[in-house]
N, C-alpha and C positions, 0 to 999 in steps of 0.2 A: 504494500500500500504506500502511496506517495504521501509527502507531508501535507499537501493540500487536502487529500482524502482524510487523513488523520485529523486535521483541524476541523473539517466539516463534521466528522463523526463525534468529536468531543464538544461540539458547539451546543449551546442551550437552545431550546426552541425560541422562535421569534416572539416578540411581544404581540399581544392581540392587536389586530388591524394592520400589522406589517409582516408580510409573508415573502418579501423579495429576498433573494440571496444576498444582496448588498446590505440589507438591514441585519440579516443573520451574521454576516462577517463583522459588521461594525459592533454589534452587541458582544460578540465573543472577544473581540479585541479590547473593548472597554472593560469587560469582566476580568480578562487577564491582567490588564493594567491596574485595576483596583486591587486585585489579589496580590500582585507584586508589591504595590505600595504598602499594603497592610503587612506583608512579610518584612519589608525593610523597616517600617516603624516598630514592629515587634522586636526585631533584632537590635535596633538602637536602644529600645527601652531595657532590654535584658543585658546588654553589654556595657562595660564601663568605657566611656568616651573620655579621652584625655583632653582637657580644656586648658589652654595656655593663655596667660595674660601677655599683653604686648611687651611689658617690661621684661618678662622672661625671655622673649625672643630677641630683644635688642641687646640685652646684657647689661650688667650693672656699670661696668667701666665705660665711660665715654671715649671719644677720640682723644689722642694725646694733645696736650696744650700746644706743644711746639713740635712741628714736623720739619725735619731737615730737608733742604732743597737737594741734598745729595741723592734722594730717591729718584729725582727726575733727570739726573745728569745723562743717563744713557737713552733717554727718550728721543726718538727721531721725529722732527717736525718738518713740514714742507714750507719753506720760506720763499715768497715771491715778491719782487719789487717791481712795481708797475710804473713805467715812465710816462705812459699815456696810452690812449686808444685811438683807433681809427676804423672806418668801414671801407672795405674794398670789394669790388665785384670780382667774380672769378676771372674775368678777362684782364682786369688790372693786376691781379696776382700773377697770372701767367706771363705778363709783360715785365715782371720784376727781373732785374739783372744785377750783377755786381756793380755797386756804385749808385743804384737807384735810391732815391730819397723818398721816404714815406713820412708824410706830414701827420703829426699826432695832435690830439685835442688839447695839449698843454703847451705852455710857452717855456722857453729856456729859463731856468731859475725858479720855476714853480715847484712846490714840494711834490715829492713822489710818494705813492702809497705803498705801505709795507703790509703784506698779508701773511698770516701764519695759518696754515691749514685752511685757506680760503676765507679767513675772517680778517677784516681790516683792523690792525692793532696799532699802527703808528703812521706818521708822516715824517719824511726826512728830506735832506738835500743831498744832491749828488756832488761828490768831491773827487779829485784826482790826487792819489797819494802814492808816490814811488811808481809812477806810470801805471797804476791800477785804479780802476773806478771803485769808489766806496760810497756808502750812504751814511750820513750822520743823522741819527734820530733827533728830530726837532720837537716832536709832539706825540704823546701817547694818546690814543683814542679811547675814551671811556666806553664801557659796555652800554651806557644809556644812549650814546650817539650812534651805535651800530644799528643799521636798518634791519 
């Protein structure tokens, strides 16, 4: 016998006035659900359920008052310094050659944006030191001014 035949043979008769097979199936499903809920409630009443207070899960000792920055020394971050931006069409990009000049939306001497992991954290100025480009941090951007 298949599961469907077994379910139908164990089903209770339909309620008066409803003799369709759909009503029979719905009633048997409802009765099984009610009996399962009753079993679960009886099991919960008979067993000891451990109840925890939030304080027990958090622990009694809070975080240490002083945390050393040494914990973060090996963390790798993505640092990006943005001199400016521009929009170019695909045709303009394909025409770029060595020596091409791309105009940016910032003027020479304007502060550059410093991003860490995609977030604006500071602004600075570009310098040349020992034939290398450098950025001197001029302003830290607070979290309230980050969009």
